[in-house]
One Martini backbone bead per residue (centre of mass of N, CA, C, O) as a GRO file, in nm:
protein
  225
    1MET     BB    1  -3.728   4.333   4.521
    2PHE     BB    2  -3.582   4.592   4.352
    3CYS     BB    3  -3.679   4.691   4.010
    4SER     BB    4  -3.610   4.852   3.743
    5THR     BB    5  -3.703   4.926   3.429
    6ARG     BB    6  -3.419   4.938   3.308
    7PHE     BB    7  -3.326   4.656   3.402
    8VAL     BB    8  -3.546   4.487   3.265
    9HIS     BB    9  -3.488   4.587   2.978
   10GLY     BB   10  -3.192   4.491   2.968
   11PHE     BB   11  -3.245   4.190   3.024
   12ARG     BB   12  -3.418   4.141   2.771
   13ILE     BB   13  -3.204   4.218   2.565
   14GLY     BB   14  -3.000   4.000   2.649
   15LEU     BB   15  -3.176   3.754   2.586
   16PHE     BB   16  -3.221   3.821   2.287
   17ALA     BB   17  -2.921   3.812   2.207
   18LEU     BB   18  -2.867   3.518   2.287
   19ALA     BB   19  -3.081   3.394   2.099
   20ALA     BB   20  -2.960   3.513   1.833
   21LEU     BB   21  -2.656   3.385   1.895
   22GLY     BB   22  -2.684   3.080   1.914
   23PRO     BB   23  -2.624   2.968   1.623
   24ILE     BB   24  -2.352   3.115   1.600
   25GLY     BB   25  -2.216   2.988   1.851
   26PHE     BB   26  -2.232   2.694   1.742
   27THR     BB   27  -2.063   2.750   1.458
   28THR     BB   28  -1.871   2.878   1.662
   29GLY     BB   29  -1.530   2.876   1.798
   30CYS     BB   30  -1.339   2.671   1.996
   31HIS     BB   31  -1.095   2.433   1.842
   32THR     BB   32  -1.008   2.205   2.044
   33GLU     BB   33  -0.883   1.927   2.139
   34GLY     BB   34  -1.187   1.735   2.215
   35GLY     BB   35  -1.323   1.986   2.292
   36PRO     BB   36  -1.525   2.073   2.516
   37MET     BB   37  -1.564   2.056   2.885
   38TRP     BB   38  -1.864   1.989   2.780
   39SER     BB   39  -2.198   1.903   2.696
   40ALA     BB   40  -2.213   1.996   2.339
   41ASP     BB   41  -2.180   1.807   2.088
   42ARG     BB   42  -1.860   1.856   2.043
   43TYR     BB   43  -1.577   1.798   1.812
   44THR     BB   44  -1.209   1.731   1.796
   45TYR     BB   45  -0.987   1.629   1.525
   46VAL     BB   46  -0.650   1.522   1.488
   47SER     BB   47  -0.416   1.489   1.216
   48ARG     BB   48  -0.139   1.264   1.193
   49THR     BB   49   0.113   1.075   1.085
   50TRP     BB   50   0.044   0.851   1.334
   51GLU     BB   51  -0.282   0.983   1.317
   52PRO     BB   52  -0.483   0.915   1.077
   53LYS     BB   53  -0.811   1.032   1.045
   54THR     BB   54  -1.147   0.882   1.053
   55VAL     BB   55  -1.482   1.014   1.038
   56SER     BB   56  -1.804   0.886   1.150
   57VAL     BB   57  -2.162   0.845   1.088
   58ILE     BB   58  -2.409   0.639   1.242
   59ASP     BB   59  -2.701   0.465   1.172
   60THR     BB   60  -2.847   0.261   1.413
   61ARG     BB   61  -3.104   0.162   1.247
   62THR     BB   62  -2.906   0.052   0.983
   63GLY     BB   63  -2.573   0.081   0.985
   64GLU     BB   64  -2.519   0.342   0.831
   65SER     BB   65  -2.303   0.553   0.660
   66ILE     BB   66  -2.377   0.911   0.633
   67TRP     BB   67  -2.077   1.007   0.726
   68SER     BB   68  -1.742   1.117   0.602
   69VAL     BB   69  -1.393   1.194   0.711
   70ASP     BB   70  -1.072   1.257   0.577
   71ILE     BB   71  -0.816   1.368   0.758
   72PRO     BB   72  -0.565   1.549   0.706
   73VAL     BB   73  -0.253   1.601   0.755
   74GLY     BB   74  -0.250   1.891   0.963
   75GLN     BB   75  -0.549   1.860   1.041
   76LYS     BB   76  -0.889   1.952   1.152
   77LEU     BB   77  -1.196   1.843   1.305
   78SER     BB   78  -1.507   2.017   1.338
   79VAL     BB   79  -1.786   1.874   1.519
   80GLY     BB   80  -2.151   1.884   1.517
   81PHE     BB   81  -2.493   1.940   1.653
   82SER     BB   82  -2.811   2.040   1.527
   83LYS     BB   83  -3.104   2.091   1.686
   84GLY     BB   84  -3.400   2.101   1.484
   85THR     BB   85  -3.276   2.162   1.163
   86GLY     BB   86  -3.406   1.956   1.011
   87PRO     BB   87  -3.639   1.833   0.764
   88ASN     BB   88  -3.730   1.586   0.961
   89GLU     BB   89  -3.807   1.320   1.170
   90TYR     BB   90  -3.579   1.129   1.068
   91LYS     BB   91  -3.399   1.418   1.031
   92PRO     BB   92  -3.384   1.662   1.278
   93ASP     BB   93  -3.084   1.702   1.234
   94GLU     BB   94  -2.739   1.839   1.219
   95ILE     BB   95  -2.440   1.846   1.062
   96VAL     BB   96  -2.150   2.032   1.171
   97TRP     BB   97  -1.856   2.144   0.981
   98GLU     BB   98  -1.481   2.162   0.982
   99VAL     BB   99  -1.171   2.207   0.799
  100ILE     BB  100  -0.859   2.278   0.960
  101PRO     BB  101  -0.590   2.383   1.076
  102GLU     BB  102  -0.420   2.287   1.355
  103ASP     BB  103  -0.341   2.600   1.452
  104ARG     BB  104  -0.636   2.660   1.458
  105THR     BB  105  -0.903   2.785   1.673
  106PHE     BB  106  -1.089   2.957   1.485
  107ALA     BB  107  -1.423   2.887   1.342
  108THR     BB  108  -1.657   2.798   1.086
  109ARG     BB  109  -1.936   2.591   1.042
  110SER     BB  110  -2.028   2.555   0.693
  111ASN     BB  111  -2.128   2.261   0.719
  112ARG     BB  112  -2.419   2.059   0.613
  113GLN     BB  113  -2.623   1.774   0.746
  114PRO     BB  114  -2.847   1.554   0.774
  115CYS     BB  115  -2.965   1.375   1.076
  116PRO     BB  116  -3.008   1.194   1.326
  117PRO     BB  117  -3.076   1.154   1.626
  118ALA     BB  118  -2.911   1.097   1.916
  119HIS     BB  119  -3.038   0.794   1.956
  120ALA     BB  120  -2.945   0.731   1.618
  121ARG     BB  121  -2.632   0.787   1.673
  122ARG     BB  122  -2.271   0.746   1.572
  123ILE     BB  123  -1.935   0.782   1.649
  124GLU     BB  124  -1.650   0.715   1.436
  125MET     BB  125  -1.295   0.620   1.480
  126HIS     BB  126  -1.005   0.583   1.265
  127ILE     BB  127  -0.692   0.450   1.167
  128ARG     BB  128  -0.479   0.478   0.936
  129ALA     BB  129  -0.223   0.423   0.758
  130THR     BB  130   0.119   0.397   0.861
  131PRO     BB  131   0.265   0.648   0.751
  132GLU     BB  132   0.141   0.991   0.690
  133LEU     BB  133   0.180   1.246   0.483
  134PRO     BB  134   0.163   1.552   0.405
  135GLY     BB  135  -0.054   1.570   0.121
  136ALA     BB  136  -0.174   1.275   0.116
  137GLU     BB  137  -0.379   1.237  -0.162
  138MET     BB  138  -0.692   1.126  -0.301
  139PRO     BB  139  -0.922   1.084  -0.516
  140GLY     BB  140  -1.284   1.135  -0.396
  141SER     BB  141  -1.209   1.354  -0.165
  142PRO     BB  142  -1.210   1.677  -0.021
  143TYR     BB  143  -1.038   1.549   0.254
  144GLY     BB  144  -0.926   1.300   0.166
  145THR     BB  145  -0.733   0.993   0.209
  146THR     BB  146  -0.600   0.705   0.201
  147ALA     BB  147  -0.263   0.632   0.232
  148PRO     BB  148   0.010   0.494   0.163
  149ALA     BB  149   0.272   0.365   0.282
  150TYR     BB  150   0.583   0.463   0.364
  151THR     BB  151   0.873   0.419   0.143
  152PRO     BB  152   1.188   0.410   0.125
  153VAL     BB  153   1.419   0.548  -0.118
  154LYS     BB  154   1.676   0.486  -0.297
  155HIS     BB  155   1.948   0.617  -0.439
  156THR     BB  156   1.979   0.634  -0.826
  157ASN     BB  157   2.047   0.884  -1.009
  158GLY     BB  158   1.758   0.860  -1.185
  159ALA     BB  159   1.730   0.568  -1.192
  160PRO     BB  160   1.557   0.304  -1.217
  161PRO     BB  161   1.449   0.061  -1.038
  162PRO     BB  162   1.488  -0.252  -0.992
  163ALA     BB  163   1.360  -0.542  -1.031
  164PRO     BB  164   1.244  -0.787  -0.861
  165GLU     BB  165   1.355  -1.088  -0.761
  166SER     BB  166   1.257  -1.427  -0.876
  167ASP     BB  167   1.218  -1.788  -0.853
  168GLU     BB  168   0.954  -1.781  -0.977
  169PRO     BB  169   0.752  -1.862  -1.212
  170ILE     BB  170   0.591  -1.745  -1.486
  171VAL     BB  171   0.244  -1.687  -1.503
  172PRO     BB  172   0.015  -1.679  -1.722
  173ALA     BB  173  -0.253  -1.544  -1.822
  174PRO     BB  174  -0.561  -1.588  -1.898
  175GLY     BB  175  -0.544  -1.627  -2.255
  176ALA     BB  176  -0.258  -1.631  -2.294
  177GLU     BB  177   0.018  -1.672  -2.453
  178PRO     BB  178   0.258  -1.877  -2.463
  179PRO     BB  179   0.568  -1.899  -2.418
  180PRO     BB  180   0.845  -1.946  -2.562
  181PRO     BB  181   1.071  -2.167  -2.594
  182MET     BB  182   1.359  -2.251  -2.463
  183ASP     BB  183   1.682  -2.253  -2.550
  184GLU     BB  184   1.901  -2.492  -2.566
  185PRO     BB  185   2.206  -2.577  -2.529
  186ALA     BB  186   2.449  -2.663  -2.734
  187VAL     BB  187   2.589  -2.968  -2.834
  188PRO     BB  188   2.875  -3.083  -2.913
  189ALA     BB  189   3.012  -3.260  -3.145
  190PRO     BB  190   3.178  -3.531  -3.198
  191GLN     BB  191   3.500  -3.603  -3.246
  192PRO     BB  192   3.709  -3.756  -3.447
  193THR     BB  193   3.915  -4.022  -3.431
  194PRO     BB  194   4.216  -4.087  -3.500
  195ASP     BB  195   4.380  -4.305  -3.682
  196ALA     BB  196   4.563  -4.567  -3.645
  197PRO     BB  197   4.836  -4.704  -3.731
  198ALA     BB  198   4.930  -4.944  -3.924
  199ALA     BB  199   5.033  -5.250  -3.909
  200PRO     BB  200   5.286  -5.425  -3.981
  201PRO     BB  201   5.381  -5.672  -4.157
  202PRO     BB  202   5.485  -5.969  -4.134
  203ALA     BB  203   5.760  -6.131  -4.135
  204ALA     BB  204   5.940  -6.328  -4.319
  205GLU     BB  205   6.037  -6.635  -4.330
  206PRO     BB  206   6.309  -6.801  -4.324
  207PRO     BB  207   6.486  -7.015  -4.470
  208PRO     BB  208   6.599  -7.309  -4.434
  209ALA     BB  209   6.860  -7.449  -4.327
  210GLU     BB  210   7.123  -7.620  -4.418
  211ASP     BB  211   7.285  -7.895  -4.393
  212PRO     BB  212   7.558  -7.997  -4.286
  213PRO     BB  213   7.832  -8.140  -4.359
  214ILE     BB  214   7.959  -8.476  -4.388
  215ASP     BB  215   8.205  -8.675  -4.258
  216LEU     BB  216   8.337  -8.956  -4.426
  217PRO     BB  217   8.500  -9.228  -4.427
  218GLY     BB  218   8.649  -9.251  -4.747
  219GLN     BB  219   8.443  -9.008  -4.884
  220GLY     BB  220   8.432  -8.757  -4.749
  221THR     BB  221   8.239  -8.495  -4.824
  222VAL     BB  222   7.887  -8.495  -4.743
  223LYS     BB  223   7.580  -8.397  -4.861
  224PRO     BB  224   7.281  -8.375  -4.775
  225LYS     BB  225   6.952  -8.450  -4.926
   0.00000   0.00000   0.00000
């Protein structure tokens, strides 16, 4: 097959350009959910309200989590591995990643961190507590973290919500002073019963009646003695 010198020269220039653009092409590209449809060791995870994701890389030699990102809701993580660019034989590769808005397709993975080789690492992904609203972040991670579950709050016209009622007694903390005893309700003193009116003294017995006079024949009327 005949090949001109110009064709060979152009082919060599093309190969050189591909080799030079290799690292750039690895750190940039189309970041669709799930990653490319071929074995490129690149992955894309989207975090949503009912699927807030946290992605970690585990060193299978020690079981240690060497890298972890809490993807904020409405964002997506594009992560891949750069082979042979690590600092030493123990970590010969690098993790390259970027967190971008969910609707963005192209971006550059500007973050790097040394990592174990392919046979000694594992990607793990888990879902945080749901639902998680967009912008729910906590300090401690530049990419957000697990947020508490959303609880609807009733409208109170600006007044603070009342404290929940409980029938259980309040137990003081260890070392705290015991609460003062509760005052029992006062029992009213018994009222004195008014004295009953004194009974009248018994009536004096009448003197015995005198015997009636007796008429005796020839003597007239005689009173008995």
